[in-house]
N, C-alpha and C positions, 0 to 999 in steps of 0.2 A: 635545598641546601643540605650538604652532607652532615653527618654527625661525627664529631671528633671527641674521643674519650681522653681526658687528661688524667694524669700527666703523660701518658704514653704517646700522644700525638705530638707533643712538644709545642713550642710557641709559634712555629712557622704558620700554621693555619690561622691563628688569631691575628698575627701580624699582617698576613695577606688580606684578611677581612678589613682591618683598620686602614690599610693602605688603599683599599678599593672604595672607601667611603667618600661620598661627595658632599653630603649635607650634615650628617650627625653620627656620632658614635656614643652609645650609652653602655656603660660597663657596671656591673654589680658584682663585687668580690668580697671575700673575707680578708685576703692578703694580696698585695700587689708589689712584687719586688723584681720581676723578670725584666732585665734591662732592654731586650729587644721590644717587648710590648710597651714599656714606658717610653722608649724612643719613638715608636710608631705613633703613640698617642700624642706626643709632643709635636711630631712632624705634621700630624693631621690638624692639630690646632693651628700650627703656623701657616697651613695652606687654607685656613678659613673654615674648617669643619668644626661644628659645634660638638665639643667633647665634654661628656659628663661622666664622672666616675663616683660611684657610691661604694664606700668601704665600710664594712661593719666594724664597729668599735665595741669592744667589751671592756667595761670599766670594772675594776676590782677595788675593793676597799680594805 
């Protein structure tokens, strides 16, 4: 598997990986707002792929 350095590679390599998933996609991120990635995750879920997203939350008081 190639190494993609973000943000320079853009979202296309990530979207392609999500689109190629057959069984599961697991994502761990600090922030997720890229629409093409979100749409690819939604489409993967719609086609029956187990999609799990872990987003780190920082609580401030």
